[in-house]
C-alpha positions as CSV (number, residue, x, y, z in Angstrom):
1,M,-14.0,185.9,-125.2
2,G,-17.9,186.1,-125.1
3,V,-18.3,182.5,-123.8
4,Q,-15.9,183.3,-120.9
5,A,-18.1,186.4,-120.0
6,L,-21.2,184.3,-120.3
7,Y,-19.7,181.5,-118.1
8,D,-18.6,184.3,-115.5
9,V,-22.1,185.7,-115.3
10,L,-23.7,182.0,-115.0
11,T,-21.2,181.1,-112.3
12,H,-22.0,184.4,-110.3
13,I,-25.7,183.6,-110.5
14,W,-25.2,180.1,-109.6
15,R,-23.1,181.1,-106.5
16,G,-26.1,183.4,-105.5
17,L,-28.6,180.8,-105.9
18,S,-26.6,177.8,-104.2
19,P,-27.2,178.7,-100.6
20,L,-31.0,178.6,-101.1
21,S,-32.5,177.0,-97.9
22,N,-35.6,179.0,-97.4
23,A,-38.7,178.2,-99.3
24,S,-39.4,182.2,-99.2
25,Q,-36.2,182.9,-101.1
26,V,-37.0,180.2,-103.8
27,L,-40.5,181.7,-104.3
28,A,-39.0,185.1,-104.5
29,W,-36.6,184.0,-107.4
30,I,-39.5,182.5,-109.1
31,G,-41.3,185.6,-108.9
32,I,-38.5,187.4,-110.2
33,A,-38.2,185.1,-113.1
34,L,-42.0,185.4,-113.9
35,I,-41.7,189.3,-113.7
36,A,-38.8,189.2,-116.1
37,I,-40.8,186.9,-118.6
38,V,-43.7,189.4,-118.5
39,V,-41.5,192.3,-119.1
40,L,-39.6,190.7,-121.9
41,Y,-43.1,189.6,-123.5
42,Y,-44.2,193.2,-123.6
43,L,-40.9,194.6,-124.8
44,M,-41.0,192.2,-127.6
45,L,-44.7,193.1,-128.3
46,G,-43.9,196.7,-128.4
47,I,-41.0,196.4,-130.8
48,V,-43.4,194.1,-133.3
49,K,-46.0,196.9,-133.1
50,L,-43.2,199.7,-133.7
51,L,-41.9,197.6,-136.7
52,K,-45.5,197.2,-138.1
53,I,-46.0,200.9,-137.8
54,F,-42.7,201.6,-139.2
55,W,-43.5,199.2,-142.2
56,R,-46.9,200.7,-143.1
57,M,-45.5,204.3,-142.9
58,N,-46.3,206.7,-145.8
59,I,-43.2,207.2,-147.8
60,K,-43.5,211.1,-147.1
61,Y,-43.2,210.7,-143.4
62,L,-40.2,208.2,-143.6
63,G,-37.6,210.9,-143.9
64,P,-38.7,213.0,-140.9
65,V,-39.1,210.0,-138.9
66,L,-35.6,208.8,-139.7
67,L,-34.1,212.3,-139.1
68,M,-35.8,212.3,-135.7
69,L,-34.5,208.8,-134.9
70,G,-31.0,210.0,-135.9
71,L,-31.0,213.0,-133.8
72,I,-32.2,211.1,-130.8
73,L,-29.5,208.4,-131.1
74,I,-26.9,211.3,-131.5
75,V,-28.1,212.7,-128.2
76,L,-28.2,209.6,-126.6
77,A,-24.5,209.0,-127.6
78,V,-23.5,212.3,-126.2
79,I,-25.4,211.8,-122.8
80,I,-24.3,208.2,-122.1
81,P,-20.8,208.2,-120.7
82,V,-18.3,206.0,-122.1
C-alpha cells in the first residue's frame, strides 16, 4: 500500500517534469530543489539542537516541559481537522 502511494507520487512528479523544454523551467526546478535542501538542513539542525537542550535539561524542569508539550499536542489535535 505504501509503495503504491510512493509510486503514484513519483509518477505524478515525473509527468510534471517530462515536458520540460525550456532552460528556465529546468533552472527553476533546480532552484526549488536547492531551497528544499536548505530548508531540510535547517530543520534537521533545529531538531538536533532541540534534542540537545532536552537531553541536558535539569530534572526539575522536565515535568513542566513535558506537561506543556502534552497540552500543545492536545490543542493541535483538536484544531487540526480530520
